[in-house]
C-alpha positions as a Markdown table, in Angstrom:
| # | Residue | x | y | z |
|---|---|---|---|---|
| 1 | Met | 103.3 | 63.7 | 78.8 |
| 2 | Leu | 103.4 | 66.1 | 75.9 |
| 3 | Gly | 104.0 | 63.3 | 73.4 |
| 4 | His | 101.0 | 61.4 | 74.7 |
| 5 | Leu | 98.8 | 64.5 | 74.5 |
| 6 | Val | 99.8 | 65.1 | 70.9 |
| 7 | Ala | 99.3 | 61.5 | 70.0 |
| 8 | Ala | 95.9 | 61.4 | 71.6 |
| 9 | Phe | 95.0 | 64.6 | 69.8 |
| 10 | Arg | 96.0 | 63.1 | 66.4 |
| 11 | Ala | 94.2 | 59.9 | 67.1 |
| 12 | Met | 90.9 | 61.5 | 68.1 |
| 13 | Phe | 90.8 | 64.1 | 65.3 |
| 14 | Thr | 91.9 | 62.3 | 62.2 |
| 15 | Thr | 91.1 | 64.8 | 59.5 |
| 16 | Arg | 93.1 | 68.0 | 58.7 |
| 17 | Gly | 90.0 | 70.2 | 59.0 |
| 18 | Ser | 89.0 | 68.8 | 62.5 |
| 19 | Arg | 92.5 | 69.3 | 63.7 |
| 20 | Val | 92.7 | 72.9 | 62.6 |
| 21 | Ala | 89.3 | 73.7 | 64.0 |
| 22 | Val | 90.1 | 72.2 | 67.4 |
| 23 | Ala | 93.6 | 73.7 | 67.4 |
| 24 | Leu | 92.2 | 77.1 | 66.7 |
| 25 | Leu | 89.6 | 76.6 | 69.5 |
| 26 | Ile | 92.4 | 75.8 | 72.0 |
| 27 | Val | 94.5 | 78.8 | 70.9 |
| 28 | Val | 91.6 | 81.2 | 71.1 |
| 29 | Thr | 90.5 | 79.9 | 74.5 |
| 30 | Ala | 94.0 | 80.3 | 75.8 |
| 31 | Ala | 94.5 | 83.7 | 74.4 |
| 32 | Ile | 91.4 | 85.2 | 76.1 |
| 33 | Pro | 92.9 | 85.4 | 79.7 |
| 34 | Ala | 96.2 | 86.9 | 78.3 |
| 35 | Ala | 94.1 | 89.5 | 76.5 |
| 36 | Glu | 92.2 | 90.2 | 79.7 |
| 37 | Met | 95.6 | 90.9 | 81.3 |
| 38 | Leu | 96.2 | 93.6 | 78.7 |
| 39 | Val | 92.7 | 95.0 | 79.5 |
| 40 | Leu | 93.6 | 94.9 | 83.2 |
| 41 | Arg | 96.8 | 96.9 | 82.4 |
| 42 | Leu | 94.8 | 99.6 | 80.8 |
| 43 | Phe | 92.4 | 99.6 | 83.8 |
| 44 | Ser | 95.4 | 99.8 | 86.2 |
| 45 | Ser | 96.8 | 102.7 | 84.3 |
| 46 | Leu | 93.5 | 104.5 | 84.4 |
| 47 | Ile | 93.2 | 104.1 | 88.2 |
| 48 | Ile | 96.8 | 105.1 | 89.0 |
| 49 | Asp | 97.4 | 107.9 | 86.4 |
| 50 | Gly | 93.8 | 108.8 | 85.6 |
| 51 | Pro | 93.1 | 111.4 | 88.3 |
| 52 | Glu | 96.2 | 113.5 | 87.4 |
| 53 | Thr | 95.7 | 113.1 | 83.7 |
| 54 | Phe | 92.0 | 113.8 | 83.8 |
| 55 | Ser | 92.6 | 117.4 | 85.2 |
| 56 | Lys | 95.0 | 118.1 | 82.3 |
| 57 | Asp | 93.5 | 116.2 | 79.4 |
| 58 | Thr | 89.9 | 115.1 | 80.0 |
| 59 | Gly | 89.4 | 114.0 | 76.4 |
| 60 | Ala | 92.4 | 111.6 | 76.5 |
| 61 | Val | 91.0 | 109.9 | 79.6 |
| 62 | Ile | 87.5 | 109.5 | 78.2 |
| 63 | Val | 88.9 | 107.9 | 75.1 |
| 64 | Lys | 90.9 | 105.5 | 77.2 |
| 65 | Ile | 87.8 | 104.7 | 79.2 |
| 66 | Gly | 86.0 | 104.0 | 76.0 |
| 67 | Ile | 88.8 | 101.7 | 74.8 |
| 68 | Phe | 88.8 | 99.9 | 78.1 |
| 69 | Phe | 85.0 | 99.1 | 78.0 |
| 70 | Leu | 85.3 | 98.0 | 74.4 |
| 71 | Ala | 88.1 | 95.7 | 75.0 |
| 72 | Phe | 86.5 | 94.4 | 78.2 |
| 73 | Gly | 83.2 | 93.6 | 76.3 |
| 74 | Leu | 85.1 | 91.9 | 73.4 |
| 75 | Thr | 87.1 | 89.6 | 75.7 |
| 76 | Arg | 84.0 | 88.6 | 77.7 |
| 77 | Ala | 82.0 | 88.0 | 74.5 |
| 78 | Ala | 84.8 | 85.9 | 73.1 |
| 79 | His | 84.9 | 83.9 | 76.3 |
| 80 | His | 81.2 | 82.9 | 76.2 |
| 81 | Leu | 81.3 | 82.3 | 72.4 |
| 82 | Val | 84.2 | 79.8 | 72.7 |
| 83 | Arg | 82.5 | 77.9 | 75.5 |
| 84 | Leu | 79.3 | 77.6 | 73.5 |
| 85 | Gly | 81.1 | 76.5 | 70.4 |
| 86 | Arg | 83.3 | 73.9 | 71.9 |
| 87 | Val | 80.8 | 71.1 | 71.9 |
| 88 | Arg | 80.0 | 71.7 | 68.2 |
| 89 | Val | 83.6 | 71.6 | 67.2 |
| 90 | Phe | 84.2 | 68.4 | 69.1 |
| 91 | Arg | 81.1 | 66.8 | 67.5 |
| 92 | Gly | 82.2 | 67.8 | 64.1 |
| 93 | Gly | 85.6 | 66.3 | 64.7 |
| 94 | Phe | 84.2 | 63.0 | 65.9 |
| 95 | Glu | 81.8 | 62.8 | 63.0 |
| 96 | Ala | 84.5 | 63.4 | 60.5 |
| 97 | Ser | 86.6 | 60.6 | 61.8 |
| 98 | Ser | 83.9 | 58.1 | 60.7 |
| 99 | Arg | 85.1 | 55.6 | 63.3 |
| 100 | Thr | 82.8 | 52.9 | 64.8 |
| 101 | Arg | 82.7 | 53.0 | 68.6 |
| 102 | Ser | 80.8 | 51.3 | 71.3 |
| 103 | Pro | 78.6 | 53.5 | 73.5 |
| 104 | Ser | 81.1 | 53.1 | 76.4 |
| 105 | Gln | 84.1 | 54.0 | 74.1 |
| 106 | Glu | 82.1 | 57.0 | 72.8 |
| 107 | Ser | 81.4 | 58.2 | 76.3 |
| 108 | Trp | 85.0 | 58.0 | 77.3 |
| 109 | Glu | 86.1 | 59.6 | 74.1 |
| 110 | Trp | 84.0 | 62.7 | 74.9 |
| 111 | Ala | 85.5 | 62.7 | 78.4 |
| 112 | Leu | 89.0 | 62.4 | 76.9 |
| 113 | Ala | 88.3 | 65.2 | 74.4 |
| 114 | Phe | 87.2 | 67.7 | 77.1 |
| 115 | Glu | 90.2 | 66.8 | 79.4 |
| 116 | Leu | 92.6 | 66.9 | 76.5 |
| 117 | Ser | 91.4 | 70.4 | 75.4 |
| 118 | Gly | 91.4 | 71.7 | 79.0 |
| 119 | Val | 95.0 | 70.5 | 79.4 |
| 120 | Leu | 96.2 | 71.8 | 76.0 |
| 121 | Val | 94.5 | 75.2 | 76.8 |
| 122 | Gly | 96.3 | 75.3 | 80.1 |
| 123 | Leu | 99.7 | 74.6 | 78.5 |
| 124 | Val | 99.2 | 77.2 | 75.8 |
| 125 | Gln | 98.1 | 79.7 | 78.4 |
| 126 | Thr | 101.3 | 79.0 | 80.3 |
| 127 | Val | 103.3 | 79.8 | 77.2 |
| 128 | Met | 101.2 | 83.0 | 76.7 |
| 129 | Phe | 101.6 | 84.2 | 80.2 |
| 130 | Ser | 105.2 | 83.5 | 80.2 |
| 131 | Ala | 105.6 | 85.7 | 77.0 |
| 132 | Leu | 103.6 | 88.4 | 78.9 |
| 133 | Phe | 106.1 | 88.2 | 81.8 |
| 134 | Leu | 109.0 | 88.5 | 79.4 |
| 135 | Leu | 107.5 | 91.5 | 77.8 |
| 136 | Ile | 106.8 | 93.4 | 81.1 |
| 137 | Asp | 110.1 | 92.4 | 82.9 |
| 138 | Trp | 112.7 | 90.2 | 81.4 |
| 139 | Leu | 114.2 | 89.0 | 84.6 |
| 140 | Thr | 110.9 | 88.0 | 86.2 |
| 141 | Gly | 110.0 | 86.4 | 82.9 |
| 142 | Val | 113.2 | 84.3 | 82.6 |
| 143 | Leu | 112.7 | 83.1 | 86.2 |
| 144 | Asn | 109.1 | 82.2 | 85.4 |
| 145 | Val | 110.0 | 80.2 | 82.4 |
| 146 | Leu | 112.5 | 78.2 | 84.4 |
| 147 | Val | 110.0 | 77.5 | 87.1 |
| 148 | Cys | 107.2 | 76.5 | 84.7 |
| 149 | Val | 109.7 | 74.0 | 83.0 |
| 150 | Ile | 110.5 | 72.5 | 86.3 |
| 151 | Val | 106.8 | 72.2 | 87.3 |
| 152 | Leu | 105.8 | 70.7 | 84.0 |
| 153 | Ala | 108.6 | 68.2 | 84.3 |
| 154 | Ile | 107.3 | 67.1 | 87.8 |
| 155 | Leu | 103.8 | 66.9 | 86.5 |
| 156 | Ser | 104.9 | 64.7 | 83.6 |
| 157 | Thr | 106.5 | 62.3 | 86.1 |
| 158 | Ile | 103.3 | 62.1 | 88.1 |
| 159 | Tyr | 101.2 | 61.7 | 85.0 |
| 160 | Arg | 103.3 | 58.7 | 83.8 |
| 161 | Arg | 102.9 | 57.0 | 87.1 |
| 162 | Gln | 99.2 | 57.7 | 87.3 |
| 163 | Leu | 98.7 | 56.4 | 83.7 |
| 164 | Lys | 100.3 | 53.1 | 84.6 |
| 165 | Leu | 98.0 | 52.8 | 87.7 |
| 166 | Gln | 94.9 | 53.5 | 85.6 |
| 167 | Gln | 95.9 | 51.0 | 82.9 |
| 168 | Gly | 96.4 | 48.4 | 85.7 |
| 169 | Tyr | 92.9 | 49.2 | 87.2 |
| 170 | Val | 91.4 | 48.6 | 83.7 |
| 171 | Glu | 93.0 | 45.2 | 83.5 |
| 172 | Met | 92.1 | 44.1 | 87.0 |
| 173 | Gly | 88.5 | 45.4 | 86.8 |
| 174 | Ser | 86.4 | 45.5 | 89.9 |
| 175 | Arg | 86.8 | 41.9 | 91.0 |
| 176 | Pro | 86.9 | 41.1 | 94.7 |
| 177 | Gly | 90.3 | 41.5 | 96.2 |
| 178 | Thr | 91.4 | 44.2 | 93.8 |
| 179 | Val | 92.3 | 47.8 | 94.8 |
| 180 | Ala | 89.3 | 49.5 | 96.3 |
| 181 | Ile | 87.4 | 52.2 | 94.2 |
| 182 | Ser | 88.0 | 54.7 | 97.1 |
| 183 | Glu | 91.8 | 54.1 | 96.9 |
| 184 | Arg | 91.8 | 54.5 | 93.1 |
| 185 | Val | 89.9 | 57.8 | 93.2 |
| 186 | Gly | 91.7 | 59.0 | 96.3 |
| 187 | Gly | 95.1 | 58.3 | 94.8 |
| 188 | Arg | 94.3 | 60.2 | 91.6 |
| 189 | Ile | 93.1 | 63.2 | 93.6 |
| 190 | Arg | 96.2 | 63.1 | 95.8 |
| 191 | Asp | 98.5 | 63.1 | 92.8 |
| 192 | Ala | 96.5 | 66.0 | 91.3 |
| 193 | Glu | 96.7 | 68.0 | 94.5 |
| 194 | Phe | 100.4 | 67.3 | 94.9 |
| 195 | Gly | 101.0 | 68.7 | 91.4 |
| 196 | Ala | 98.9 | 71.8 | 92.4 |
| 197 | Ile | 101.0 | 72.3 | 95.5 |
| 198 | Val | 104.2 | 72.1 | 93.5 |
| 199 | Ala | 102.8 | 74.8 | 91.2 |
| 200 | Thr | 101.8 | 77.0 | 94.0 |
| 201 | Gly | 105.2 | 76.7 | 95.7 |
| 202 | Ala | 107.1 | 77.4 | 92.5 |
| 203 | Met | 105.0 | 80.5 | 91.8 |
| 204 | Val | 105.9 | 81.9 | 95.2 |
| 205 | Val | 109.5 | 82.0 | 94.0 |
| 206 | Val | 108.5 | 84.1 | 91.1 |
| 207 | Leu | 106.3 | 86.3 | 93.3 |
| 208 | Val | 109.2 | 87.1 | 95.6 |
| 209 | Cys | 111.3 | 88.1 | 92.6 |
| 210 | Met | 108.5 | 90.3 | 91.3 |
| 211 | Leu | 108.0 | 91.9 | 94.6 |
| 212 | Leu | 111.7 | 92.8 | 95.1 |
| 213 | Arg | 111.8 | 94.2 | 91.5 |
| 214 | Thr | 108.8 | 96.3 | 92.2 |
| 215 | Leu | 110.1 | 97.7 | 95.5 |
| 216 | Ser | 113.4 | 98.5 | 93.8 |
| 217 | Gly | 111.6 | 100.6 | 91.2 |
| 218 | Glu | 112.3 | 98.2 | 88.3 |
| 219 | Ile | 108.6 | 97.4 | 87.7 |
| 220 | Ser | 105.9 | 100.1 | 87.6 |
| 221 | Ser | 102.9 | 99.9 | 90.0 |
| 222 | Ala | 100.5 | 99.3 | 87.1 |
| 223 | Asp | 102.7 | 96.5 | 85.7 |
| 224 | Ala | 103.1 | 94.9 | 89.2 |
| 225 | Ile | 99.4 | 94.6 | 89.5 |
| 226 | Val | 99.1 | 92.9 | 86.2 |
| 227 | Leu | 102.0 | 90.6 | 87.0 |
| 228 | Phe | 100.6 | 89.6 | 90.3 |
| 229 | Leu | 97.1 | 88.7 | 88.9 |
| 230 | Ala | 98.7 | 87.0 | 85.9 |
| 231 | Leu | 100.9 | 85.0 | 88.3 |
| 232 | Arg | 97.9 | 84.1 | 90.3 |
| 233 | Leu | 96.1 | 82.9 | 87.2 |
| 234 | Leu | 99.1 | 81.0 | 86.0 |
| 235 | Ser | 99.5 | 79.2 | 89.4 |
| 236 | Gly | 95.8 | 78.2 | 89.2 |
| 237 | Gln | 96.1 | 77.2 | 85.6 |
| 238 | Leu | 99.1 | 74.9 | 86.4 |
| 239 | Gly | 97.0 | 73.4 | 89.2 |
| 240 | Thr | 94.1 | 72.9 | 86.8 |
| 241 | Val | 96.6 | 71.2 | 84.3 |
| 242 | Ser | 97.7 | 68.9 | 87.1 |
| 243 | Ala | 94.1 | 67.8 | 87.8 |
| 244 | Gly | 93.3 | 67.6 | 84.1 |
| 245 | Val | 96.3 | 65.3 | 83.2 |
| 246 | Met | 95.3 | 62.9 | 86.0 |
| 247 | Arg | 91.7 | 62.7 | 84.7 |
| 248 | Phe | 93.1 | 62.5 | 81.2 |
| 249 | Ala | 95.1 | 59.5 | 82.3 |
| 250 | Arg | 92.0 | 57.8 | 83.6 |
| 251 | Ala | 89.9 | 58.6 | 80.5 |
| 252 | Ser | 92.8 | 57.5 | 78.2 |
| 253 | Ala | 93.0 | 54.2 | 79.9 |
| 254 | Arg | 89.3 | 53.6 | 79.9 |
| 255 | Arg | 88.7 | 54.7 | 76.3 |
| 256 | Gly | 90.3 | 51.6 | 75.0 |
| 257 | Ser | 88.2 | 49.3 | 77.2 |
| 258 | Pro | 84.9 | 47.8 | 75.8 |
């Protein structure tokens, strides 16, 4: 799966400049949620420790509040700017390739670009959240890394099967007697949802470990809040990756058809 994603990235964006621009867009997009977790850590610290600190050092608390709102504003602004600039970056990459494409191929290429970027963002975010877990609590972080590797291995297996199915659908077309459209779409959705279920179940294992570590005093309350929300985001992101790679398989198969 990863090899196919990289190959598709290199095939779609053929110039060095377009690859750097798209890669930078993906990294920045993926970094924003991780940065928001750090903002949340500051907020949690203010809520838990703020009342006691405020009575002793009001100025320090006010400074922290100012830093919190500044960081919150910057992360939200970055979120919206990246989403607004995504289409421009893709258009520039396609124009730089100078390839001739039919309208059908161009439509599927745009679909492929959005699915590819979404999946790559999800994978980079998985790496960033895993690094955050390791930074906060090494034991929970190591377990999370192992769980993520297993989930991605399962998603890769499902993806390869779905890609073969989609390529077969392209070859058979929509002639009478072929697989019904409802079955094609339904099968893709079932595979995507199965991957999401696997991700959710795997994250429960990490959640149990984190909860036990918190109750034993190994993880502070502020850090536990951050880890819980980050774990929830990571689970959802892996579910999004599952759906994204199944759509990517469809777009990838269709892109080569006239």
